[in-house]
NUPA-670597 format. One record per residue: residue in one letter; x, y, z of N, C-alpha, C in turn. Coordinates in steps of 0.2 Angstrom, whole numbers, padded with zeros to 4 digits, always signed. Layout:
BEGIN
AXYZXYZXYZ;...
***
This chain:
BEGIN
M+0108-0040-0028+0104-0043-0031+0100-0040-0037;D+0101-0043-0043+0099-0039-0049+0092-0037-0048;A+0090-0030-0051+0083-0029-0050+0078-0032-0053;Y+0080-0036-0059+0075-0040-0063+0074-0046-0059;V+0079-0049-0054+0077-0055-0050+0073-0053-0045;T+0073-0048-0041+0069-0045-0036+0062-0045-0039;A+0062-0042-0044+0055-0041-0048+0052-0047-0049;A+0056-0052-0052+0052-0058-0053+0050-0063-0047;V+0054-0061-0041+0051-0064-0036+0045-0061-0033;A+0046-0053-0033+0040-0050-0030+0033-0052-0034;L+0034-0053-0041+0028-0054-0045+0025-0061-0044;V+0030-0066-0042+0027-0073-0040+0023-0071-0033;F+0024-0067-0029+0020-0065-0022+0014-0062-0025;V+0013-0060-0030+0007-0056-0032+0003-0061-0037;V+0006-0064-0041+0001-0068-0045-0001-0075-0043;W+0004-0078-0039+0002-0085-0037-0002-0085-0030;S-0007-0087-0032-0014-0087-0026-0012-0088-0019;P-0007-0095-0018-0007-0097-0011-0002-0092-0008;L+0002-0089-0011+0007-0083-0008+0003-0077-0007;W-0001-0075-0012-0005-0069-0013-0010-0068-0006;A-0012-0074-0004-0016-0075+0001-0013-0073+0008;W-0006-0073+0008-0003-0071+0013+0001-0063+0012;S+0003-0063+0007+0006-0057+0005+0001-0051+0005;R-0005-0052+0003-0010-0047+0003-0011-0044+0009;H-0010-0047+0015-0010-0043+0022-0006-0037+0021;L-0001-0038+0019+0005-0032+0019+0001-0026+0014;V-0002-0028+0009-0006-0023+0004-0011-0020+0008;T-0015-0024+0012-0020-0021+0017-0017-0016+0022;L-0012-0018+0025-0009-0014+0029-0007-0008+0027;V-0004-0007+0021-0003+0000+0018-0009+0004+0015;H-0014-0001+0013-0020+0002+0010-0023+0007+0017;E-0024+0003+0022-0026+0006+0028-0022+0012+0031;G-0017+0011+0031-0011+0017+0033-0012+0022+0028;G-0014+0021+0022-0015+0027+0018-0021+0031+0020;H-0026+0028+0021-0032+0031+0023-0031+0035+0029;A-0028+0031+0034-0025+0035+0041-0021+0040+0040;F-0015+0041+0036-0011+0046+0035-0015+0052+0033;V-0019+0051+0027-0022+0056+0024-0027+0059+0028;A-0030+0055+0032-0035+0057+0036-0033+0062+0042;L-0027+0061+0044-0023+0066+0049-0020+0072+0045;L-0018+0070+0039-0016+0076+0035-0021+0081+0033;T-0026+0079+0032-0032+0084+0031-0036+0086+0037;G-0033+0085+0042-0037+0088+0048-0043+0083+0052;R-0043+0077+0049-0048+0073+0053-0046+0070+0058;R-0050+0067+0062-0048+0064+0068-0048+0056+0067;L-0043+0053+0067-0041+0046+0067-0045+0041+0072;N-0049+0037+0071-0053+0034+0077-0049+0027+0076;S-0050+0023+0072-0047+0016+0073-0045+0013+0066;I-0040+0009+0066-0039+0004+0060-0039-0003+0063;T-0043-0007+0058-0043-0015+0059-0041-0017+0053;L-0038-0023+0055-0035-0028+0049-0038-0035+0050;H-0041-0038+0046-0045-0045+0047-0041-0050+0043;S-0042-0055+0046-0039-0062+0042-0041-0063+0036;D-0047-0061+0033-0049-0062+0027-0045-0057+0022;T-0041-0053+0024-0036-0047+0021-0040-0042+0020;S-0046-0041+0022-0050-0034+0023-0047-0030+0028;G-0050-0024+0027-0048-0019+0033-0052-0014+0033;L-0052-0009+0039-0057-0004+0039-0053+0002+0044;T-0054+0008+0041-0051+0013+0045-0056+0019+0045;T-0057+0021+0052-0063+0026+0053-0060+0032+0056;S-0063+0037+0053-0061+0044+0056-0067+0048+0057;S-0066+0054+0061-0071+0058+0061-0070+0065+0059;G-0075+0068+0056-0074+0075+0052-0080+0076+0048;K-0080+0081+0044-0086+0081+0039-0085+0076+0034;P-0092+0074+0034-0093+0068+0029-0093+0068+0022;T-0092+0075+0020-0091+0076+0013-0085+0082+0012;G-0084+0083+0006-0078+0088+0005-0071+0085+0004;I-0067+0090+0002-0060+0088+0000-0057+0083+0005;G-0057+0084+0012-0054+0080+0016-0056+0073+0016;M-0063+0072+0016-0065+0065+0015-0064+0062+0009;T-0064+0066+0004-0063+0063-0003-0055+0061-0003;F-0050+0065-0001-0044+0063-0001-0042+0056+0002;T-0047+0056+0010-0045+0051+0013-0048+0045+0010;A-0054+0045+0007-0057+0038+0004-0053+0037-0001;A-0050+0041-0005-0046+0040-0012-0040+0037-0010;A-0037+0039-0004-0030+0036-0003-0028+0029-0003;G-0032+0025-0001-0032+0018+0001-0029+0014-0005;Y-0033+0014-0010-0030+0011-0017-0024+0013-0019;M-0022+0020-0019-0016+0022-0021-0010+0021-0017;A-0011+0020-0011-0007+0020-0005+0000+0015-0007;P-0002+0009-0009+0003+0004-0010+0008+0007-0016;A+0005+0010-0021+0009+0012-0028+0013+0018-0024;V+0010+0022-0021+0014+0029-0018+0020+0025-0014;V+0019+0021-0010+0024+0018-0006+0030+0016-0010;G+0028+0011-0015+0033+0009-0019+0037+0013-0023;L+0033+0019-0026+0036+0025-0028+0042+0028-0025;I+0040+0029-0018+0044+0032-0013+0051+0028-0012;I+0050+0021-0011+0055+0017-0010+0060+0017-0017;A+0056+0016-0023+0060+0017-0028+0065+0023-0029;W+0062+0028-0027+0066+0035-0028+0071+0034-0023;L+0070+0032-0016+0075+0032-0011+0081+0028-0013;I+0079+0022-0018+0085+0017-0020+0088+0021-0025;Q+0085+0024-0029+0088+0028-0035+0093+0034-0033;I+0093+0036-0027+0096+0041-0024+0101+0038-0019;D+0102+0032-0019+0106+0027-0015+0105+0027-0008;Q+0099+0028-0005+0097+0029+0002+0091+0023+0004;P+0093+0017+0003+0088+0012+0004+0086+0011+0010;G+0091+0012+0016+0090+0012+0022+0085+0016+0024;W+0084+0022+0022+0079+0026+0024+0073+0024+0023;A+0071+0021+0018+0065+0017+0017+0062+0013+0023;M+0068+0008+0024+0066+0003+0029+0064+0007+0037;S+0069+0012+0037+0068+0016+0044+0062+0020+0044;A+0059+0023+0039+0052+0026+0039+0048+0021+0039;A+0049+0015+0036+0043+0010+0037+0042+0009+0044;L+0048+0007+0048+0048+0006+0055+0044+0011+0060;I+0046+0017+0058+0043+0023+0062+0035+0023+0060;L+0033+0022+0054+0026+0022+0053+0022+0016+0056;L+0025+0010+0056+0021+0004+0059+0021+0006+0066;A+0026+0008+0069+0025+0011+0077+0020+0016+0079;L+0019+0020+0073+0013+0025+0075+0006+0022+0073;M+0006+0017+0068+0000+0012+0068-0002+0010+0074;L+0003+0007+0078+0000+0003+0083-0004+0007+0088;L-0003+0013+0088-0007+0018+0093-0014+0018+0090;H-0016+0016+0085-0023+0016+0082-0026+0009+0079;I-0022+0004+0080-0025-0003+0079-0030-0005+0084;R-0035-0008+0082-0040-0010+0087-0043-0017+0087;N-0040-0021+0084-0041-0028+0085-0034-0033+0084;W-0035-0038+0087-0030-0043+0089-0026-0045+0083;F-0030-0046+0078-0027-0048+0071-0023-0043+0069;G-0026-0037+0067-0022-0032+0066-0015-0030+0069;L-0016-0031+0077-0010-0029+0080-0004-0035+0079;L-0007-0041+0078-0002-0046+0075+0002-0045+0069;V-0002-0042+0064+0000-0041+0058+0005-0035+0058;V+0004-0029+0062+0009-0025+0063+0014-0026+0067;L+0014-0030+0072+0020-0032+0075+0024-0037+0072;L+0022-0042+0068+0026-0046+0065+0030-0042+0059;T+0026-0037+0056+0030-0033+0050+0034-0029+0053;G+0033-0027+0059+0038-0022+0062+0044-0026+0065;A+0043-0032+0067+0049-0035+0069+0054-0037+0063;V+0051-0039+0058+0054-0041+0052+0059-0034+0050;T+0055-0029+0050+0058-0022+0047+0064-0020+0052;A+0062-0021+0058+0067-0020+0063+0074-0024+0062;I+0073-0030+0061+0079-0035+0060+0083-0032+0054;I+0079-0031+0049+0082-0028+0044+0086-0021+0044;V+0083-0017+0048+0086-0010+0049+0092-0011+0054;V+0091-0014+0060+0097-0015+0065+0102-0019+0064;W+0100-0025+0061+0105-0031+0061+0108-0033+0054;S+0105-0030+0049+0107-0032+0042+0112-0028+0039;S+0115-0030+0034+0121-0026+0029+0117-0021+0026;D+0122-0017+0023+0119-0012+0018+0116-0016+0012;T+0120-0021+0010+0117-0025+0004+0110-0028+0005;A+0109-0031+0011+0104-0034+0013+0098-0029+0013;Q+0099-0023+0016+0094-0018+0016+0093-0015+0009;D+0097-0015+0004+0096-0014-0003+0091-0019-0005;I+0093-0025-0004+0089-0031-0008+0082-0030-0005;A+0081-0029+0002+0075-0029+0005+0070-0023+0003;A+0073-0018+0002+0070-0012-0001+0068-0012-0008;T+0072-0014-0011+0070-0016-0018+0065-0021-0019;S+0065-0027-0017+0060-0031-0015+0053-0028-0014;L+0054-0024-0009+0047-0021-0006+0045-0017-0011;A+0049-0013-0014+0047-0008-0019+0044-0011-0026;W+0046-0017-0028+0043-0020-0033+0037-0024-0031;F+0036-0026-0025+0030-0030-0023+0025-0024-0023;M+0026-0019-0020+0020-0014-0019+0018-0011-0026;L+0024-0009-0030+0021-0007-0037+0018-0013-0041;L+0020-0019-0041+0017-0025-0044+0010-0027-0042;A+0010-0026-0035+0003-0028-0031-0003-0022-0031;A-0001-0017-0032-0006-0011-0032-0012-0011-0037;P-0011-0014-0042-0016-0014-0048-0021-0020-0045;R-0018-0025-0043-0023-0031-0041-0029-0030-0036;P-0029-0027-0031-0034-0026-0027-0039-0021-0030;V-0038-0017-0034-0043-0013-0038-0047-0018-0043;G-0044-0023-0046-0048-0028-0048-0052-0033-0045;E-0049-0034-0039-0053-0039-0035-0058-0034-0032;M-0058-0029-0030-0064-0024-0027-0069-0024-0033;W-0067-0023-0039-0073-0022-0044-0075-0028-0045;N-0073-0034-0046-0075-0040-0046-0080-0042-0041;Q-0078-0040-0035-0082-0042-0029-0088-0038-0029;R-0087-0032-0031-0093-0027-0031-0098-0029-0037;R-0096-0031-0042-0101-0034-0048-0104-0041-0046;R-0100-0045-0042-0103-0052-0041-0109-0051-0035;R-0106-0048-0030-0111-0047-0024-0115-0041-0025;R-0114-0037-0029-0118-0031-0031-0119-0028-0024;T-0113-0026-0021-0111-0023-0014-0110-0016-0016;R-0111-0011-0012-0110-0004-0014-0106-0001-0008;S-0102-0005-0005-0098-0002+0001-0090-0001-0001;S-0088-0002-0006-0081-0001-0008-0080+0007-0008;D-0073+0008-0008-0070+0015-0008-0073+0019-0014;A-0073+0015-0020-0076+0018-0026-0083+0020-0025;D-0087+0017-0022-0095+0018-0021-0095+0024-0016;L-0091+0024-0010-0090+0030-0005-0089+0036-0009;L-0084+0036-0013-0082+0042-0017-0088+0044-0022;A-0091+0038-0025-0096+0041-0029-0102+0045-0026;R-0103+0043-0019-0108+0047-0015-0106+0054-0013;I-0099+0054-0013-0097+0061-0010-0097+0066-0016;T-0094+0063-0021-0092+0067-0028-0097+0067-0033;H-0101+0062-0033-0106+0061-0039-0103+0059-0045;I-0096+0057-0044-0093+0054-0050-0094+0046-0049;P-0096+0043-0055-0098+0036-0055-0092+0031-0052;A-0094+0027-0049-0089+0022-0045-0084+0019-0051;I-0086+0017-0056-0082+0015-0061-0077+0019-0064;L-0078+0025-0064-0073+0031-0066-0068+0031-0060;W-0070+0030-0053-0065+0030-0048-0061+0024-0048;A-0063+0018-0050-0060+0012-0051-0055+0012-0056;A-0057+0016-0062-0053+0015-0068-0047+0021-0066;F-0048+0026-0063-0043+0031-0060-0038+0027-0056;F-0040+0023-0051-0036+0020-0047-0031+0015-0051;L-0034+0012-0055-0031+0007-0059-0025+0010-0064;L-0027+0016-0068-0022+0020-0071-0017+0023-0067;F-0019+0026-0061-0013+0029-0057-0009+0023-0055;N-0010+0017-0053-0006+0011-0051-0003+0009-0056;L-0005+0009-0063-0001+0006-0069+0004+0012-0070;A+0002+0018-0070+0007+0024-0071+0013+0024-0066;A+0011+0021-0060+0016+0022-0054+0020+0016-0055;L+0018+0010-0058+0022+0004-0059+0027+0007-0065;G+0025+0010-0070+0029+0011-0075+0035+0016-0073;L+0034+0021-0070+0039+0025-0068+0043+0022-0062;G+0041+0018-0058+0045+0014-0053+0049+0009-0057;A+0047+0006-0061+0051+0000-0066+0056+0005-0069;W+0056+0011-0072+0060+0015-0074+0065+0016-0069;W+0064+0019-0063+0069+0020-0058+0073+0015-0056;L+0069+0009-0055+0073+0003-0052+0077-0001-0057;A+0075-0001-0063+0079-0005-0068+0080-0002-0075;L+0075+0000-0078+0076+0002-0086+0081+0008-0085;E+0081+0013-0081+0085+0018-0082+0093+0016-0081;R+0093+0011-0077+0101+0009-0075+0102+0005-0081;L+0097+0001-0084+0100-0004-0090+0102+0001-0097;L+0099+0007-0097+0101+0012-0102+0107+0016-0101;K+0111+0016-0095+0116+0020-0093+0122+0016-0096;
***
């Protein structure tokens, strides 16, 4: 399937609110997975991951409440979808889309060890079941379409939660977002962290679009 067609389909899942209400659960899953992965990578103890029906989530870990480990862990969530999208796009570029789906299946299996609520368990199991079907029973062409669609979705979806977070923060005057946590840890204002997340995700979208479509177009 043409890269532009998969991009258009993915964009619909991001911009059309009825579909976004469902597809955002996948973004939350990756967001919390990003927190969890970096927590483990920086030597923190991962305690739990919860995913809620309102598309929110929470990942808790034990360790030093400040410092570089906690900073990286807190910052990972809003960047995780873009990073995942970039990794998949790169694997597609080197003609290994199957690796992306297989890696996703392994990571979902690992997340099951730390999910601590029923709704989160349901989200992971359903996502894992669909991924397993694609990996085990689908053709190479179907895997390529699935990987390309997922890459576009993650890249296109990544900026939207940042805007939602900031709008919610402004309307409700809450100070519990990842940007606020980072502001307390680093003394860098939350608005600068939000701007960083947005710029990072937009840059990732540009690079991913180059790998998935523009570079091929120019060849």
